[in-house]
N, C-alpha and C positions, 0 to 999 in steps of 0.2 A: 710129662705135661702134654696136653693136647693143644698146642698152640698152632695157629694157622700162619701167622706172620707176626713180626715184632709188634707187640701191643694189642694184637687180636687173639681171641680165644675161640676155639672151635666149640660152638654151642650144641653140637649134635649129642654129646653125652648127657648134657643137662636136659635136652628135649626128651631123650629116651627115659630118663629118670622121672621127669614130670609126668610123662604118659603112664609109666608103670604105677605111679603113686596117685594118679588122678582119682578123685579130687584131693588136692593138698589143703589141709587145714592147719591152723596155727599149732595145733597139738602134734603135727607131723614134722615140725621144724627140725628137731635134732636128728631123727632118722633120715630126713631129706639131706641135711648137711653132711651126715656120715656117708651117704651114698655118693654125693657130689665129690667129697674129698677122696673117696676110694677111686672115683673115675679120673680125677685130675691130679691127685697126690697133694693137693692143697685147694684152697677156695679162692679162685680168681675173682677179683672185684667185678668185672663185667658179668660174670655168672650170677653173683649175688644180687646185682642190680636187676638183672632179668628175672630172677626168682621173685624178688620183691614185686616187680611189675606184674608178673603172671599170677602170683598167688594172692596179692593184696596184703601180704605180711609186710609191715613197715620195715624199711631198710634199717632203721635204728634198732628195731627188735632183733633182726637177723644179726647185725654187727654186735649187739649186746650179748647174744648167745655165743657167737664165734669168739669174742674176746674174753668171755668169762671162763669157758672150758679150755683147758690146756691141750685137749686132743685135737683142736682145730687149728689150722695154719693158714695164714693169709699170704705167705710166701712159699715158693716151691720147697718141698721137704723131701729128704732122702727116703729111700726104701727102708733103711734101717736107721733107728735113732739111738745114738750113744749118749747116755747121761752119766756124767762123772760127778761124784759127790765132792763138794768143797766144804763140808761141815767141819766142825772143830776136830773130832776124832780122826777124820780122814786127813785133814790139813796137817795135824801133828805127825801122822804116819806116812806122809809123802805124797799127798794128793796132787800137789803142784807138778811133781815129776811125772806122775801118771798122765795128767792132763796135757803136759808138754809133749809126752810121747804120743798121745792120741793125735794131737795137732801135727806133729812131725810126720807120723805115719800116713795120715790122710791129706796132708798139705792144706789144711784149713784151720781156721781159728774157731773159737767159741761162737756159737750162733750161726755158723756157716754150714753150707751143704756142698758136698763134692760136685765137681763139674758133671760127673756121670749120674748124679742124683742117687747114688747108692747109700751115702751116709750123711746124716746131719749130726753135728756135735753140739751138745748143750752141757752146761754145768748146773747143778742144783744145790741149794743150801743144805739139804739133808735127804738121804735115801732111806734113813731109818734102820740101817744095818751096821751100826757103829762097831759091833763085834767083828765085822769083816773088813774094817778099815785098812787101807783105802779101798773103796768099792766103786764100781760103775755098773750100769745096766746097758745092755744092748737089746733093744726092743723090750721084752719082758723078762729077759734072762739076767740074773745077777752074777757078778764076778767080784770076788773079794780077795783080800790079802794080796793085792796087786803090787807089782813093781813095774817100772817103765819097761823092763825087758820082756814082761809077759804080754804086753799090749798087742804086739804084732801077731802073735799066734792066735789070740782071741779074735781080732778083727779079720784075719784071713778066713776064719770059719764062715763069716757072714759075707765076705766078698764072693764066695762060691754059691751063695743061696740066691 
């Protein structure tokens, strides 16, 4: 995150992005938000307010897009996203033990981000890979037929990245 002080956000990355994309039109909103999120690792409220003011795109439209698409985050998000399936097939085959192992290994709960911003842990209703149950994703990589014991070695691969 590019924070200056508690509650304040460094606007320099947003300024650079606005300059690069000038003039910003409403049709540029998603690419603009993607670039801002790449710069900040999430979309800070003060940045979105300033984007609205500078571009004339209503804040309600900006927040509508941000809250509609799951790729956008309004809170700091980890460099790596872990998504554990809690669907029926995964549940029956031990998903709770897998999720508990993820939480234990990272010392965070569902919906939380590690203090070093390396990992964010989420659970989803279904990852669509029931034949691999229980399954999780780390970023865009799938891991199936998991056991709680396998979690540490998978996550260690990403801790080095």
